[in-house]
N, C-alpha and C positions, 0 to 999 in steps of 0.2 A: 611127747611134750608134757612136762610136769606143770600143772596150773593150780594156783590157790584161788578159790572163788569166794570164800567167806569174808564178811565184813571185819575190819580191824578198826577199833578194838571190838571185842566180843560184846561189849555193853551197848553197841548201836542197836537200833530198834529191831524188834522181832520181824517187822515187815522186810527189812533189808536182809535178814537171815533167810527169809523165805525166797527172796530173789536168788541168793547164793545156792539154796537148795534146788531151785529150779534149774540153774545152770549145771549143777552136779547131776541131776536126774537125766538131763538131756545132753550130756557131754558125748561127743562122737568118739569113735574108737581111737583116734590119734591123740586124745587128751587123757592124761592120767591126773585125776584130781588128788591133790595132796593136802593133808591137814596142817603140816608144818610149812609156813611161808618161806622159811630160810632154805628149804630144799626145792623151791619152785623155780622154774625157768621164766614163767609168766605169772604176774599177780594181777587179779581183777581188783580195781580200786572202786569202792563205793563212795562217791564224792558228794559230800554235803558241805564242805568247808574249804576255804582257800589253803588250809594247812596241808592239803593233799599235794599242792604244787611242789614245795621244797622236799616233801617226802618222796615223791616220784622221781625228782631229779637227782636225789642222793642215792637211790638204789641202783645196783647193777642189773637188777631184774628188768625184763620187759614188762610193760604194763598195758592193761586194757581198762578203759574208764567207763563207768556208768555214772553219768552226770545227772544227779537228782536236782541240784540247785546250783545256780551260779550268781545271780544277782543278790540273793539274800545270804550268800555265803561269805560276805565281806569283800567281794571283788566284783562289783557291778560292771566295771570296765572290762569288756571281754578280752582286751589286749593282755590283761594280767594272766589269763588262762592259756595263752598261746604256747608257752614252754611245755605245759602239760599235754596239750592237744597234739603238739608236734612230736612229742615222744611216744604218745600212745599208739599201739597197734590199731586200735579202733576206739572211738568215743561214741557211746550209745546214750541217747537222751530222748525223752518224749517231748522236749522243747525243740523247736525247729532252729537248728544252728547250721544253716546251709554252707557257710564258708569254712567250717571246721574240716580239716583234712581227715580222710578215712572215717566219715561220719555214718552212724547207723541210727536212723530215725524210726523209732518203734516204741510202742507203749509197754507197760508192764503187763503180766499175764495173770491168769486165774488158776489156782490149784484145783485139782479135781474134786476135793472135798466140798468146795463151794458150789459145784455144779451138780453134785449128786442129789437125787430126791431125798427129802428128809422131812422133819416136822414142819407142818404147814398150818398155822392157826386160821381160824375163820375170819379173824379181824387183825389187820396190821395197824398198830397204834404206837409204835416206837419210832423215835427219830434218833439217829446215831451219828455222833460226831467223833472225832479222833484228834490226836495231837497233844502237844505239851505246853504251848504258850498261846494265850488268848489276847488279842489286841490288834490294832490297825496294821502293825508291821508284821503280823504273823498269821493267826487264824481267827476266824469269826466264830469261836466256840460259844462265847457268852450270848451273843445275839441270836444264834441258832437255837440255843436252849430256851431263851426267853420267848422267842416266836413260837416254838413248839408248845410251850405251856399255854400260851394265849390261844393257840389253835386246838387245845384240848387233847394234845398228844403227850406221850411220855418221853421226856428227854433222857437219853442214855449216852454216856461218854465212854469210848474205848480208850483206856489208858489211865494213868494216875490223875489226881486232881490237877487241873491245868493252872499254871502260873499266870497271874494277871486277871483271873476271873474273879470278880468281886460280888456278883449277884448270882445266887443259885436259886432258881425257881422251885416251887414245891414239887416234889416227886423226882427231882434231878438225882441221878446216881451214876456211878462209874463202875466199870468192870475192868479187871486187870489180870493178866497171866491166866486167861481161860484157854482151854484147848481149842484146836481148830474146829473140831466137831461142834463144840458149844458155840463158837463164834459163828459157824455156818447156820446153826439154828437161830441165833440172834438176828442175823441178816434176813432170815426168812420171816421174822416177825416185824421187820423194819419197813416202815412206809417211806421215809425219806432218809437218805444218807448224805452227810455233808461233804462237799468238795470245796468249801469256801476258804480257800487259801489265798491270803493277800500276797501279791507279787509272784510267788512261786509256792509249790507245795508238793506233797507226796501223794500220788494218785491211787495207790493200791487199795485202800479201803473203799474208794468209789467203785473200782473195777469189781471187787469182790461183792460189794453190796448189790451192784447191778446183776451179778450172776445169781444172787439170792432173791431177785425180784424186787429189790428196793429201788426207789427212784432217786437218782443223784440230783442234788441241787448245787450248782456251781456258779462262780462268778463268770460273767460273760467275757472271757479272755480268749485269745487265739488258740492256745494249746488245748483248752477245754472244748472249744468248738470243733477243733480238729478231730479229737477222739470220741467225743460224746454227743455231737450234734444229732438230734433226733432220738437220743437215748436219755437225755437229762433235761432238767428245767434250769433256766439261767436267770440271774439277777444282775443288775449293774453293780460294779464293785464300789462299795461304800462301807460305812461302819456306823456304830452307835444307833440312836433311835431311828434314823432313816432306814437302816438295814433291818432292824427289828420289825418295823412297820411293813416293809416290802416283803419280807419272808412270811410274816403272818398272813398277809393278803394272798400270797402265792399258795400257802398251805391250805387256806380256807377256800380257795378257788375251785379245787377239785381237778386241776389240770393234771393229765396223766399221759406220758408218752406211751405208745402201744406196747402192751406187755409182750406179745408174741415177737415184736421186733427187738425188744431189749434182750430177750432170751436167745434169739437166733444170733444176733450180732455178738453177744457176750461169748458165745462158744466158738466163734470164728476169729473175730478181730483180736481177741485177747487170749488166744490159745498159746500156752507156755511152750509147747513143743515147737511150734512154728517160729515163735519169737526167739527162743533159745538157739534153734538151728541157724537162724539168720545171724545172730551174734557170733556163734562159733565159726561160721563161714567167713565172716569179716576178720576175725582174729587170725585165721589161717592165711587169708590173703595178705595180712600185714606182716607176717613173719618173714 
């Protein structure tokens, strides 16, 4: 069975390409991964927008769906998604969508490079955020940076300068297009990694930061509790000065989930081989 696993267009985030690479690395013998989507029998769709719906319905190829977002993708009414879900061999999401036919409920995984021992500084003083847009309808990038500076930590952003961020505290900087090895070393210097996505978000930096020993800070939402309870710190979902104050107090409080628990769970719950095998098994069941 010829399957295309990479995100389309190629300009989609590096993190989604990492998901495609994991599916490629753990593909079973009955799967032939192809680079040219036009030669594929099955196309894996990396869904972040409702434009995936007409695209999937127009193709003769079978599709398997990875649903990263649905409410913030311009189609909050789940009924809009049903034509896509009904066509899909499987729909995979880390959001609980129990009524979706052929549903695979699983998190994203961790690449081995983030689990391997590496540079370990005596002091962790970096806070790491990620994403492209800062604001109440997207990600709390600005509030996280301001709170980090107030707490005497170094705010670092993974990605280009965020749209919508108007205040940049002293010491703020961003990194972009670094190697996975460099990113792994950055995670190992990170004290807090942000999972502060309003409504929905992309959890991979949180998972990878967890593997590197960083402490995730997430909004207290069902999906973050499901995967990170006991591994992360949680704040009520809000924005602006209220969020800055809450994050500052949390960072200064010294609260720490147990390090040994974070490391052990990271290596089991977020193991790419197990997660990918589950996905491929459900694709095969749907054929």
